[in-house]
N, CA, C and O atoms as CSV, one atom per row, in Angstrom:
chain,resi,resn,atom,element,x,y,z
A,1,MET,N,N,8.914,-9.500,13.314
A,1,MET,CA,C,7.692,-10.031,13.909
A,1,MET,C,C,6.557,-9.016,13.748
A,1,MET,O,O,6.728,-7.817,13.965
A,2,LEU,N,N,5.428,-9.528,13.373
A,2,LEU,CA,C,4.252,-8.691,13.165
A,2,LEU,C,C,3.451,-8.642,14.465
A,2,LEU,O,O,2.880,-9.644,14.896
A,3,GLU,N,N,3.420,-7.473,15.074
A,3,GLU,CA,C,2.715,-7.307,16.344
A,3,GLU,C,C,1.201,-7.337,16.126
A,3,GLU,O,O,0.711,-6.812,15.126
A,4,PRO,N,N,0.455,-7.949,17.057
A,4,PRO,CA,C,-1.005,-7.956,16.940
A,4,PRO,C,C,-1.577,-6.539,17.046
A,4,PRO,O,O,-0.969,-5.639,17.627
A,5,ILE,N,N,-2.751,-6.381,16.471
A,5,ILE,CA,C,-3.508,-5.133,16.587
A,5,ILE,C,C,-4.819,-5.470,17.280
A,5,ILE,O,O,-5.494,-6.437,16.926
A,6,LEU,N,N,-5.170,-4.660,18.273
A,6,LEU,CA,C,-6.489,-4.762,18.887
A,6,LEU,C,C,-7.022,-3.347,19.042
A,6,LEU,O,O,-6.517,-2.560,19.843
A,7,ILE,N,N,-8.046,-3.040,18.265
A,7,ILE,CA,C,-8.710,-1.741,18.330
A,7,ILE,C,C,-10.079,-1.988,18.947
A,7,ILE,O,O,-10.873,-2.767,18.419
A,8,GLN,N,N,-10.351,-1.326,20.062
A,8,GLN,CA,C,-11.633,-1.520,20.734
A,8,GLN,C,C,-12.752,-0.799,19.973
A,8,GLN,O,O,-12.543,0.263,19.385
A,9,GLN,N,N,-13.908,-1.389,20.000
A,9,GLN,CA,C,-15.095,-0.838,19.346
A,9,GLN,C,C,-15.555,0.438,20.041
A,9,GLN,O,O,-15.490,0.556,21.265
A,10,THR,N,N,-16.021,1.388,19.237
A,10,THR,CA,C,-16.689,2.578,19.767
A,10,THR,C,C,-18.069,2.636,19.118
A,10,THR,O,O,-18.465,1.708,18.413
A,11,SER,N,N,-18.795,3.718,19.353
A,11,SER,CA,C,-20.134,3.834,18.763
A,11,SER,C,C,-20.085,3.941,17.239
A,11,SER,O,O,-21.066,3.622,16.568
A,12,ASP,N,N,-18.944,4.391,16.682
A,12,ASP,CA,C,-18.885,4.499,15.220
A,12,ASP,C,C,-17.647,3.878,14.583
A,12,ASP,O,O,-17.386,4.088,13.399
A,13,THR,N,N,-16.886,3.115,15.362
A,13,THR,CA,C,-15.773,2.368,14.768
A,13,THR,C,C,-15.835,0.914,15.226
A,13,THR,O,O,-16.270,0.626,16.341
A,14,PRO,N,N,-15.402,0.008,14.371
A,14,PRO,CA,C,-15.492,-1.409,14.709
A,14,PRO,C,C,-14.373,-1.866,15.639
A,14,PRO,O,O,-13.342,-1.208,15.779
A,15,ARG,N,N,-14.605,-2.983,16.250
A,15,ARG,CA,C,-13.533,-3.692,16.959
A,15,ARG,C,C,-12.747,-4.421,15.877
A,15,ARG,O,O,-13.323,-5.096,15.024
A,16,VAL,N,N,-11.442,-4.280,15.921
A,16,VAL,CA,C,-10.577,-4.958,14.952
A,16,VAL,C,C,-9.531,-5.725,15.747
A,16,VAL,O,O,-8.807,-5.147,16.557
A,17,GLU,N,N,-9.458,-7.015,15.511
A,17,GLU,CA,C,-8.429,-7.837,16.142
A,17,GLU,C,C,-7.691,-8.587,15.044
A,17,GLU,O,O,-8.280,-9.363,14.291
A,18,LEU,N,N,-6.390,-8.336,14.969
A,18,LEU,CA,C,-5.532,-8.979,13.986
A,18,LEU,C,C,-4.348,-9.572,14.732
A,18,LEU,O,O,-3.529,-8.840,15.288
A,19,ASP,N,N,-4.257,-10.882,14.744
A,19,ASP,CA,C,-3.198,-11.563,15.485
A,19,ASP,C,C,-2.704,-12.743,14.659
A,19,ASP,O,O,-3.339,-13.797,14.615
A,20,LYS,N,N,-1.575,-12.553,14.013
A,20,LYS,CA,C,-1.003,-13.581,13.141
A,20,LYS,C,C,-0.708,-14.857,13.913
A,20,LYS,O,O,-1.033,-15.951,13.451
A,21,GLU,N,N,-0.090,-14.727,15.091
A,21,GLU,CA,C,0.314,-15.897,15.879
A,21,GLU,C,C,-0.882,-16.763,16.264
A,21,GLU,O,O,-0.796,-17.990,16.211
A,22,ARG,N,N,-1.981,-16.151,16.645
A,22,ARG,CA,C,-3.190,-16.889,17.040
A,22,ARG,C,C,-4.109,-17.185,15.860
A,22,ARG,O,O,-5.078,-17.929,16.009
A,23,GLY,N,N,-3.821,-16.615,14.690
A,23,GLY,CA,C,-4.672,-16.835,13.519
A,23,GLY,C,C,-6.026,-16.163,13.642
A,23,GLY,O,O,-7.030,-16.692,13.166
A,24,VAL,N,N,-6.059,-14.987,14.283
A,24,VAL,CA,C,-7.320,-14.266,14.490
A,24,VAL,C,C,-7.325,-13.019,13.615
A,24,VAL,O,O,-6.426,-12.182,13.693
A,25,PHE,N,N,-8.364,-12.913,12.775
A,25,PHE,CA,C,-8.533,-11.772,11.872
A,25,PHE,C,C,-10.013,-11.429,11.897
A,25,PHE,O,O,-10.787,-11.982,11.116
A,26,GLU,N,N,-10.421,-10.519,12.788
A,26,GLU,CA,C,-11.846,-10.263,12.998
A,26,GLU,C,C,-12.177,-8.777,13.020
A,26,GLU,O,O,-11.427,-7.950,13.539
A,27,PHE,N,N,-13.334,-8.474,12.433
A,27,PHE,CA,C,-13.912,-7.128,12.433
A,27,PHE,C,C,-15.325,-7.271,12.980
A,27,PHE,O,O,-16.068,-8.155,12.553
A,28,SER,N,N,-15.707,-6.401,13.929
A,28,SER,CA,C,-17.071,-6.500,14.455
A,28,SER,C,C,-17.581,-5.128,14.898
A,28,SER,O,O,-16.804,-4.236,15.238
A,29,GLY,N,N,-18.907,-4.989,14.882
A,29,GLY,CA,C,-19.543,-3.746,15.308
A,29,GLY,C,C,-19.974,-2.892,14.136
A,29,GLY,O,O,-20.348,-3.405,13.082
A,30,LYS,N,N,-19.919,-1.583,14.328
A,30,LYS,CA,C,-20.311,-0.622,13.300
A,30,LYS,C,C,-19.074,0.076,12.767
A,30,LYS,O,O,-18.134,0.356,13.510
A,31,SER,N,N,-19.085,0.356,11.465
A,31,SER,CA,C,-17.940,1.053,10.871
A,31,SER,C,C,-18.425,2.264,10.091
A,31,SER,O,O,-18.826,2.165,8.931
A,32,LEU,N,N,-18.377,3.404,10.757
A,32,LEU,CA,C,-18.670,4.671,10.113
A,32,LEU,C,C,-17.772,5.750,10.726
A,32,LEU,O,O,-18.251,6.767,11.229
A,33,PRO,N,N,-16.437,5.498,10.670
A,33,PRO,CA,C,-15.523,6.463,11.282
A,33,PRO,C,C,-15.570,7.806,10.567
A,33,PRO,O,O,-15.774,7.882,9.355
A,34,GLU,N,N,-15.377,8.857,11.344
A,34,GLU,CA,C,-15.360,10.204,10.775
A,34,GLU,C,C,-14.229,10.347,9.763
A,34,GLU,O,O,-14.408,10.953,8.707
A,35,ASP,N,N,-13.064,9.787,10.088
A,35,ASP,CA,C,-11.911,9.821,9.192
A,35,ASP,C,C,-11.512,8.383,8.885
A,35,ASP,O,O,-10.709,7.786,9.602
A,36,VAL,N,N,-12.077,7.837,7.822
A,36,VAL,CA,C,-11.876,6.423,7.489
A,36,VAL,C,C,-10.410,6.127,7.177
A,36,VAL,O,O,-9.914,5.050,7.509
A,37,ILE,N,N,-9.718,7.061,6.549
A,37,ILE,CA,C,-8.297,6.858,6.226
A,37,ILE,C,C,-7.487,6.723,7.511
A,37,ILE,O,O,-6.687,5.798,7.651
A,38,LYS,N,N,-7.693,7.643,8.441
A,38,LYS,CA,C,-6.953,7.614,9.707
A,38,LYS,C,C,-7.243,6.322,10.469
A,38,LYS,O,O,-6.328,5.696,11.004
A,39,PHE,N,N,-8.509,5.925,10.517
A,39,PHE,CA,C,-8.866,4.731,11.282
A,39,PHE,C,C,-8.266,3.473,10.655
A,39,PHE,O,O,-7.670,2.657,11.358
A,40,PHE,N,N,-8.420,3.310,9.330
A,40,PHE,CA,C,-8.031,2.056,8.695
A,40,PHE,C,C,-6.572,1.989,8.240
A,40,PHE,O,O,-6.105,0.910,7.877
A,41,SER,N,N,-5.839,3.101,8.246
A,41,SER,CA,C,-4.439,3.070,7.797
A,41,SER,C,C,-3.593,2.024,8.522
A,41,SER,O,O,-2.880,1.265,7.865
A,42,PRO,N,N,-3.649,1.957,9.866
A,42,PRO,CA,C,-2.837,0.923,10.526
A,42,PRO,C,C,-3.276,-0.497,10.159
A,42,PRO,O,O,-2.456,-1.413,10.110
A,43,VAL,N,N,-4.565,-0.670,9.903
A,43,VAL,CA,C,-5.089,-1.986,9.532
A,43,VAL,C,C,-4.578,-2.362,8.138
A,43,VAL,O,O,-4.131,-3.488,7.918
A,44,GLN,N,N,-4.645,-1.423,7.207
A,44,GLN,CA,C,-4.151,-1.683,5.860
A,44,GLN,C,C,-2.649,-1.966,5.867
A,44,GLN,O,O,-2.182,-2.873,5.178
A,45,GLU,N,N,-1.900,-1.196,6.640
A,45,GLU,CA,C,-0.451,-1.408,6.752
A,45,GLU,C,C,-0.161,-2.788,7.343
A,45,GLU,O,O,0.749,-3.479,6.884
A,46,TRP,N,N,-0.930,-3.193,8.359
A,46,TRP,CA,C,-0.743,-4.490,8.990
A,46,TRP,C,C,-0.952,-5.602,7.962
A,46,TRP,O,O,-0.144,-6.526,7.869
A,47,PHE,N,N,-2.041,-5.510,7.187
A,47,PHE,CA,C,-2.303,-6.543,6.184
A,47,PHE,C,C,-1.254,-6.538,5.077
A,47,PHE,O,O,-0.922,-7.594,4.538
A,48,SER,N,N,-0.736,-5.380,4.735
A,48,SER,CA,C,0.328,-5.295,3.742
A,48,SER,C,C,1.564,-6.066,4.227
A,48,SER,O,O,2.166,-6.828,3.470
A,49,ARG,N,N,1.928,-5.861,5.476
A,49,ARG,CA,C,3.066,-6.577,6.054
A,49,ARG,C,C,2.746,-8.063,6.217
A,49,ARG,O,O,3.607,-8.913,5.989
A,50,TYR,N,N,1.517,-8.374,6.608
A,50,TYR,CA,C,1.099,-9.779,6.764
A,50,TYR,C,C,1.216,-10.521,5.439
A,50,TYR,O,O,1.622,-11.683,5.419
A,51,SER,N,N,0.870,-9.877,4.347
A,51,SER,CA,C,0.894,-10.513,3.021
A,51,SER,C,C,2.304,-10.934,2.595
A,51,SER,O,O,2.462,-11.809,1.744
A,52,GLU,N,N,3.314,-10.319,3.181
A,52,GLU,CA,C,4.694,-10.693,2.865
A,52,GLU,C,C,5.049,-12.067,3.435
A,52,GLU,O,O,5.873,-12.780,2.863
A,53,ASP,N,N,4.434,-12.440,4.554
A,53,ASP,CA,C,4.717,-13.725,5.200
A,53,ASP,C,C,3.458,-14.211,5.926
A,53,ASP,O,O,3.419,-14.223,7.156
A,54,PRO,N,N,2.428,-14.611,5.165
A,54,PRO,CA,C,1.155,-14.984,5.796
A,54,PRO,C,C,1.184,-16.388,6.388
A,54,PRO,O,O,2.065,-17.192,6.084
A,55,ASN,N,N,0.209,-16.658,7.230
A,55,ASN,CA,C,-0.010,-18.009,7.737
A,55,ASN,C,C,-0.459,-18.899,6.575
A,55,ASN,O,O,-0.971,-18.393,5.576
A,56,PRO,N,N,-0.276,-20.205,6.691
A,56,PRO,CA,C,-0.766,-21.108,5.633
A,56,PRO,C,C,-2.281,-21.006,5.426
A,56,PRO,O,O,-2.779,-21.190,4.315
A,57,GLU,N,N,-3.007,-20.711,6.513
A,57,GLU,CA,C,-4.461,-20.534,6.462
A,57,GLU,C,C,-4.794,-19.145,7.022
A,57,GLU,O,O,-4.293,-18.755,8.077
A,58,THR,N,N,-5.635,-18.414,6.309
A,58,THR,CA,C,-6.055,-17.089,6.759
A,58,THR,C,C,-7.575,-17.044,6.711
A,58,THR,O,O,-8.169,-16.972,5.635
A,59,GLU,N,N,-8.198,-17.085,7.880
A,59,GLU,CA,C,-9.661,-17.041,7.999
A,59,GLU,C,C,-10.056,-15.690,8.565
A,59,GLU,O,O,-9.786,-15.395,9.730
A,60,ILE,N,N,-10.697,-14.866,7.739
A,60,ILE,CA,C,-11.106,-13.527,8.155
A,60,ILE,C,C,-12.608,-13.534,8.430
A,60,ILE,O,O,-13.397,-14.009,7.613
A,61,SER,N,N,-12.993,-13.001,9.590
A,61,SER,CA,C,-14.405,-12.968,9.976
A,61,SER,C,C,-14.880,-11.530,10.113
A,61,SER,O,O,-14.222,-10.690,10.727
A,62,PHE,N,N,-16.039,-11.273,9.524
A,62,PHE,CA,C,-16.697,-9.974,9.647
A,62,PHE,C,C,-18.009,-10.175,10.382
A,62,PHE,O,O,-18.861,-10.953,9.950
A,63,HIS,N,N,-18.168,-9.473,11.492
A,63,HIS,CA,C,-19.388,-9.504,12.303
A,63,HIS,C,C,-19.903,-8.065,12.383
A,63,HIS,O,O,-20.148,-7.550,13.475
A,64,LEU,N,N,-20.063,-7.434,11.253
A,64,LEU,CA,C,-20.442,-6.018,11.230
A,64,LEU,C,C,-21.958,-5.864,11.254
A,64,LEU,O,O,-22.689,-6.596,10.586
A,65,ASP,N,N,-22.406,-4.893,12.040
A,65,ASP,CA,C,-23.836,-4.571,12.106
A,65,ASP,C,C,-24.194,-3.504,11.081
A,65,ASP,O,O,-25.339,-3.400,10.639
A,66,TYR,N,N,-23.188,-2.713,10.714
A,66,TYR,CA,C,-23.397,-1.636,9.746
A,66,TYR,C,C,-22.032,-1.149,9.290
A,66,TYR,O,O,-21.079,-1.145,10.069
A,67,PHE,N,N,-21.934,-0.740,8.032
A,67,PHE,CA,C,-20.740,-0.051,7.564
A,67,PHE,C,C,-21.130,0.912,6.470
A,67,PHE,O,O,-22.026,0.629,5.675
A,68,ASN,N,N,-20.455,2.062,6.425
A,68,ASN,CA,C,-20.766,3.069,5.416
A,68,ASN,C,C,-19.960,2.810,4.140
A,68,ASN,O,O,-19.119,1.911,4.101
A,69,SER,N,N,-20.220,3.594,3.111
A,69,SER,CA,C,-19.578,3.353,1.817
A,69,SER,C,C,-18.069,3.576,1.876
A,69,SER,O,O,-17.322,2.890,1.178
A,70,SER,N,N,-17.609,4.514,2.689
A,70,SER,CA,C,-16.164,4.733,2.824
A,70,SER,C,C,-15.494,3.510,3.449
A,70,SER,O,O,-14.414,3.102,3.021
A,71,SER,N,N,-16.129,2.938,4.447
A,71,SER,CA,C,-15.595,1.716,5.061
A,71,SER,C,C,-15.616,0.567,4.061
A,71,SER,O,O,-14.681,-0.232,4.011
A,72,ALA,N,N,-16.677,0.483,3.266
A,72,ALA,CA,C,-16.791,-0.587,2.273
A,72,ALA,C,C,-15.612,-0.546,1.309
A,72,ALA,O,O,-15.047,-1.587,0.975
A,73,ARG,N,N,-15.239,0.648,0.861
A,73,ARG,CA,C,-14.116,0.764,-0.077
A,73,ARG,C,C,-12.819,0.247,0.543
A,73,ARG,O,O,-12.039,-0.437,-0.119
A,74,VAL,N,N,-12.595,0.571,1.804
A,74,VAL,CA,C,-11.377,0.116,2.471
A,74,VAL,C,C,-11.404,-1.397,2.683
A,74,VAL,O,O,-10.397,-2.072,2.473
A,75,ILE,N,N,-12.551,-1.928,3.098
A,75,ILE,CA,C,-12.680,-3.373,3.300
A,75,ILE,C,C,-12.387,-4.102,1.994
A,75,ILE,O,O,-11.668,-5.101,1.985
A,76,VAL,N,N,-12.941,-3.607,0.898
A,76,VAL,CA,C,-12.694,-4.233,-0.404
A,76,VAL,C,C,-11.207,-4.156,-0.756
A,76,VAL,O,O,-10.648,-5.134,-1.253
A,77,LYS,N,N,-10.558,-3.022,-0.510
A,77,LYS,CA,C,-9.117,-2.895,-0.787
A,77,LYS,C,C,-8.309,-3.920,-0.002
A,77,LYS,O,O,-7.400,-4.550,-0.542
A,78,ILE,N,N,-8.646,-4.082,1.270
A,78,ILE,CA,C,-7.945,-5.067,2.100
A,78,ILE,C,C,-8.122,-6.466,1.515
A,78,ILE,O,O,-7.159,-7.221,1.380
A,79,LEU,N,N,-9.354,-6.797,1.171
A,79,LEU,CA,C,-9.636,-8.141,0.652
A,79,LEU,C,C,-9.024,-8.365,-0.725
A,79,LEU,O,O,-8.579,-9.472,-1.028
A,80,ILE,N,N,-8.994,-7.335,-1.560
A,80,ILE,CA,C,-8.335,-7.465,-2.865
A,80,ILE,C,C,-6.840,-7.738,-2.658
A,80,ILE,O,O,-6.242,-8.532,-3.384
A,81,GLY,N,N,-6.248,-7.078,-1.668
A,81,GLY,CA,C,-4.845,-7.354,-1.347
A,81,GLY,C,C,-4.627,-8.809,-0.969
A,81,GLY,O,O,-3.583,-9.381,-1.282
A,82,LEU,N,N,-5.601,-9.413,-0.298
A,82,LEU,CA,C,-5.477,-10.810,0.099
A,82,LEU,C,C,-5.729,-11.772,-1.057
A,82,LEU,O,O,-5.303,-12.926,-1.010
A,83,GLU,N,N,-6.421,-11.301,-2.097
A,83,GLU,CA,C,-6.596,-12.142,-3.288
A,83,GLU,C,C,-5.234,-12.542,-3.857
A,83,GLU,O,O,-5.064,-13.658,-4.347
A,84,ALA,N,N,-4.271,-11.631,-3.791
A,84,ALA,CA,C,-2.949,-11.864,-4.373
A,84,ALA,C,C,-2.197,-13.004,-3.686
A,84,ALA,O,O,-1.376,-13.667,-4.320
A,85,ILE,N,N,-2.466,-13.239,-2.400
A,85,ILE,CA,C,-1.753,-14.318,-1.703
A,85,ILE,C,C,-2.564,-15.603,-1.660
A,85,ILE,O,O,-2.018,-16.657,-1.334
A,86,ASN,N,N,-3.844,-15.545,-1.979
A,86,ASN,CA,C,-4.704,-16.727,-1.881
A,86,ASN,C,C,-4.244,-17.798,-2.860
A,86,ASN,O,O,-4.123,-17.554,-4.061
A,87,GLY,N,N,-3.994,-18.974,-2.332
A,87,GLY,CA,C,-3.617,-20.098,-3.174
A,87,GLY,C,C,-2.123,-20.217,-3.404
A,87,GLY,O,O,-1.619,-21.318,-3.626
A,88,SER,N,N,-1.403,-19.099,-3.355
A,88,SER,CA,C,0.039,-19.178,-3.562
A,88,SER,C,C,0.795,-19.169,-2.232
A,88,SER,O,O,1.688,-19.987,-2.010
A,89,LYS,N,N,0.431,-18.240,-1.357
A,89,LYS,CA,C,1.103,-18.136,-0.066
A,89,LYS,C,C,0.221,-18.585,1.098
A,89,LYS,O,O,0.731,-18.980,2.146
A,90,SER,N,N,-1.084,-18.527,0.919
A,90,SER,CA,C,-2.019,-18.820,2.003
A,90,SER,C,C,-3.362,-19.231,1.415
A,90,SER,O,O,-3.735,-18.798,0.325
A,91,ASN,N,N,-4.077,-20.065,2.142
A,91,ASN,CA,C,-5.458,-20.358,1.772
A,91,ASN,C,C,-6.335,-19.380,2.543
A,91,ASN,O,O,-6.538,-19.526,3.749
A,92,VAL,N,N,-6.848,-18.387,1.835
A,92,VAL,CA,C,-7.635,-17.329,2.454
A,92,VAL,C,C,-9.116,-17.690,2.361
A,92,VAL,O,O,-9.586,-18.170,1.329
A,93,HIS,N,N,-9.833,-17.456,3.435
A,93,HIS,CA,C,-11.286,-17.629,3.425
A,93,HIS,C,C,-11.913,-16.501,4.231
A,93,HIS,O,O,-11.436,-16.150,5.310
A,94,VAL,N,N,-12.988,-15.942,3.692
A,94,VAL,CA,C,-13.710,-14.861,4.353
A,94,VAL,C,C,-15.072,-15.381,4.784
A,94,VAL,O,O,-15.779,-16.017,4.003
A,95,THR,N,N,-15.435,-15.109,6.032
A,95,THR,CA,C,-16.780,-15.431,6.500
A,95,THR,C,C,-17.452,-14.132,6.918
A,95,THR,O,O,-16.948,-13.393,7.764
A,96,TRP,N,N,-18.593,-13.874,6.311
A,96,TRP,CA,C,-19.388,-12.676,6.558
A,96,TRP,C,C,-20.604,-13.106,7.363
A,96,TRP,O,O,-21.445,-13.852,6.863
A,97,TYR,N,N,-20.705,-12.646,8.596
A,97,TYR,CA,C,-21.826,-13.008,9.460
A,97,TYR,C,C,-22.867,-11.894,9.462
A,97,TYR,O,O,-22.535,-10.709,9.452
A,98,TYR,N,N,-24.117,-12.298,9.474
A,98,TYR,CA,C,-25.219,-11.336,9.567
A,98,TYR,C,C,-26.210,-11.849,10.604
A,98,TYR,O,O,-26.287,-13.048,10.868
A,99,THR,N,N,-26.963,-10.926,11.186
A,99,THR,CA,C,-27.970,-11.261,12.186
A,99,THR,C,C,-29.255,-11.682,11.485
A,99,THR,O,O,-29.602,-11.151,10.430
A,100,GLU,N,N,-29.948,-12.628,12.074
A,100,GLU,CA,C,-31.216,-13.098,11.517
A,100,GLU,C,C,-32.118,-11.916,11.156
A,100,GLU,O,O,-32.267,-10.979,11.940
A,101,ASN,N,N,-32.705,-11.967,9.986
A,101,ASN,CA,C,-33.628,-10.957,9.451
A,101,ASN,C,C,-32.952,-9.637,9.064
A,101,ASN,O,O,-33.644,-8.679,8.718
A,102,ASP,N,N,-31.631,-9.566,9.113
A,102,ASP,CA,C,-30.934,-8.345,8.678
A,102,ASP,C,C,-30.599,-8.500,7.197
A,102,ASP,O,O,-29.490,-8.880,6.821
A,103,GLU,N,N,-31.595,-8.192,6.374
A,103,GLU,CA,C,-31.440,-8.384,4.935
A,103,GLU,C,C,-30.391,-7.456,4.331
A,103,GLU,O,O,-29.740,-7.815,3.350
A,104,VAL,N,N,-30.222,-6.271,4.904
A,104,VAL,CA,C,-29.229,-5.324,4.380
A,104,VAL,C,C,-27.827,-5.907,4.511
A,104,VAL,O,O,-27.070,-5.917,3.541
A,105,MET,N,N,-27.472,-6.389,5.695
A,105,MET,CA,C,-26.120,-6.930,5.885
A,105,MET,C,C,-25.944,-8.258,5.147
A,105,MET,O,O,-24.844,-8.570,4.690
A,106,TYR,N,N,-27.008,-9.034,5.032
A,106,TYR,CA,C,-26.948,-10.257,4.232
A,106,TYR,C,C,-26.645,-9.902,2.774
A,106,TYR,O,O,-25.768,-10.501,2.152
A,107,ASP,N,N,-27.379,-8.924,2.236
A,107,ASP,CA,C,-27.161,-8.507,0.847
A,107,ASP,C,C,-25.776,-7.901,0.646
A,107,ASP,O,O,-25.147,-8.125,-0.388
A,108,ARG,N,N,-25.298,-7.140,1.620
A,108,ARG,CA,C,-23.953,-6.561,1.520
A,108,ARG,C,C,-22.902,-7.675,1.444
A,108,ARG,O,O,-21.941,-7.583,0.680
A,109,GLY,N,N,-23.095,-8.711,2.235
A,109,GLY,CA,C,-22.180,-9.858,2.186
A,109,GLY,C,C,-22.180,-10.503,0.819
A,109,GLY,O,O,-21.122,-10.832,0.284
A,110,LEU,N,N,-23.373,-10.688,0.242
A,110,LEU,CA,C,-23.466,-11.281,-1.098
A,110,LEU,C,C,-22.817,-10.381,-2.151
A,110,LEU,O,O,-22.178,-10.873,-3.082
A,111,GLU,N,N,-22.982,-9.060,-2.004
A,111,GLU,CA,C,-22.358,-8.121,-2.943
A,111,GLU,C,C,-20.832,-8.233,-2.887
A,111,GLU,O,O,-20.170,-8.296,-3.924
A,112,LEU,N,N,-20.286,-8.258,-1.684
A,112,LEU,CA,C,-18.837,-8.399,-1.548
A,112,LEU,C,C,-18.368,-9.719,-2.147
A,112,LEU,O,O,-17.365,-9.766,-2.859
A,113,LYS,N,N,-19.094,-10.779,-1.857
A,113,LYS,CA,C,-18.733,-12.095,-2.396
A,113,LYS,C,C,-18.680,-12.058,-3.915
A,113,LYS,O,O,-17.812,-12.685,-4.522
A,114,SER,N,N,-19.602,-11.328,-4.533
A,114,SER,CA,C,-19.689,-11.316,-5.995
A,114,SER,C,C,-18.551,-10.539,-6.667
A,114,SER,O,O,-18.248,-10.782,-7.835
A,115,VAL,N,N,-17.920,-9.606,-5.941
A,115,VAL,CA,C,-16.861,-8.800,-6.560
A,115,VAL,C,C,-15.459,-9.285,-6.199
A,115,VAL,O,O,-14.474,-8.771,-6.727
A,116,LEU,N,N,-15.360,-10.255,-5.317
A,116,LEU,CA,C,-14.050,-10.731,-4.887
A,116,LEU,C,C,-13.770,-12.125,-5.425
A,116,LEU,O,O,-14.679,-12.937,-5.600
A,117,ASN,N,N,-12.517,-12.381,-5.679
A,117,ASN,CA,C,-12.099,-13.699,-6.128
A,117,ASN,C,C,-11.457,-14.426,-4.942
A,117,ASN,O,O,-10.272,-14.761,-4.963
A,118,LEU,N,N,-12.266,-14.656,-3.917
A,118,LEU,CA,C,-11.833,-15.335,-2.702
A,118,LEU,C,C,-12.922,-16.293,-2.252
A,118,LEU,O,O,-14.102,-16.024,-2.473
A,119,PRO,N,N,-12.555,-17.407,-1.625
A,119,PRO,CA,C,-13.570,-18.224,-0.965
A,119,PRO,C,C,-14.265,-17.351,0.082
A,119,PRO,O,O,-13.614,-16.761,0.945
A,120,PHE,N,N,-15.583,-17.279,-0.007
A,120,PHE,CA,C,-16.339,-16.291,0.778
A,120,PHE,C,C,-17.670,-16.914,1.154
A,120,PHE,O,O,-18.446,-17.280,0.270
A,121,SER,N,N,-17.956,-17.045,2.448
A,121,SER,CA,C,-19.262,-17.533,2.877
A,121,SER,C,C,-20.024,-16.464,3.622
A,121,SER,O,O,-19.453,-15.644,4.341
A,122,VAL,N,N,-21.336,-16.495,3.431
A,122,VAL,CA,C,-22.246,-15.576,4.104
A,122,VAL,C,C,-23.105,-16.442,5.026
A,122,VAL,O,O,-23.867,-17.290,4.562
A,123,GLU,N,N,-22.971,-16.220,6.341
A,123,GLU,CA,C,-23.612,-17.095,7.308
A,123,GLU,C,C,-24.371,-16.298,8.361
A,123,GLU,O,O,-23.962,-15.209,8.765
A,124,GLU,N,N,-25.486,-16.872,8.791
A,124,GLU,CA,C,-26.252,-16.255,9.872
A,124,GLU,C,C,-25.528,-16.491,11.189
A,124,GLU,O,O,-25.029,-17.585,11.452
A,125,LYS,N,N,-25.477,-15.429,12.027
A,125,LYS,CA,C,-24.867,-15.573,13.368
A,125,LYS,C,C,-25.686,-16.528,14.180
A,125,LYS,O,O,-26.916,-16.483,14.165
A,126,LYS,N,N,-25.011,-17.385,14.882
A,126,LYS,CA,C,-25.704,-18.366,15.750
A,126,LYS,C,C,-25.850,-17.834,17.140
A,126,LYS,O,O,-26.404,-18.512,18.005
């Protein structure tokens, strides 16, 4: 059994909630951890184990206000890992939310969408 992960948000790390049973896969807040490897290692390991037996539908939501380049590399690695299960083991979809008038986060969402082979929507937060 894959235990859920809930990492509370701090001033420089995002809130991460990963719960296979409830179908919740969410990242929110700011991501600029001092040690990106240490912070994201459990998240990457969780997704690695999840990919072995994923839900039929995997909807990942990003509600990030900011992320640094080190975080971007890890996020892309996680999503590339999910490309491998998309369509064969699970229908994966990524939703990237941005705040109205936040052109930087809107553009970052479009950049990620362009480099990934996953269904990916960029939507304004309501």
